[in-house]
C-alpha positions in Angstrom: -5.6 1.0 8.8 -4.2 -2.4 8.1 -7.5 -3.7 9.4 -9.1 -2.2 6.3 -6.9 -4.4 4.1 -7.7 -7.4 6.2 -11.4 -6.7 5.9 -11.1 -6.4 2.2 -9.2 -9.7 2.0 -11.9 -11.4 4.1 -14.6 -10.1 1.8 -12.7 -11.3 -1.3 -12.2 -14.7 0.2 -15.9 -15.1 1.1 -17.2 -13.9 -2.3 -14.6 -15.6 -4.4 -14.0 -12.5 -6.5 -11.6 -12.7 -9.4 -8.0 -11.8 -9.0 -8.3 -8.5 -10.9 -11.0 -7.2 -8.6 -9.1 -8.4 -5.6 -5.9 -6.6 -6.6 -7.9 -3.4 -7.4 -9.5 -3.4 -4.0 -6.2 -4.0 -2.2 -4.5 -1.1 -4.1 -7.4 1.1 -3.4 -7.1 0.3 0.3 -3.4 1.2 0.3 -4.3 4.9 -0.2 -5.8 5.0 3.3 -2.9 3.4 5.3 0.2 5.2 6.5 2.7 2.4 6.4 2.1 0.8 9.8 3.9 -2.4 8.8 6.9 -3.2 6.7 4.8 -5.1 4.2 2.6 -2.0 3.6 5.7 0.2 3.2 7.1 -2.2 0.6 3.7 -2.4 -1.2 3.6 1.4 -1.3 7.0 1.5 -3.1 9.6 1.7 -0.3 12.3 0.2 -2.6 11.4 2.2 -5.8 14.3 4.3 -7.0 13.3 7.9 -7.7 13.8 9.1 -11.2 13.1 12.8 -10.7 14.0 15.3 -8.0 10.3 15.5 -7.1 10.1 11.7 -6.5 13.4 11.9 -4.6 12.1 14.6 -2.3 8.8 12.6 -1.8 10.7 9.4 -1.0 13.0 11.2 1.5 10.0 12.8 3.2 8.2 9.5 3.4 11.3 7.7 4.9 11.6 10.4 7.6 7.9 10.1 8.4 8.1 6.3 8.7 11.0 6.4 11.2 
């Protein structure tokens, strides 16, 4: 799945798209990856502090899945 992000980055570099479009494409690609690398986990909010019980449960479940 990280290959998808790399492909998007290559397309963006070739076409010289503006930064706003590039960021939008990268964020869209994050929906389809499962956190194979530490950088992807951080991008998906690994260090975000949960503010509700629902977010806390989701963060705990995600951390268990990544291990």
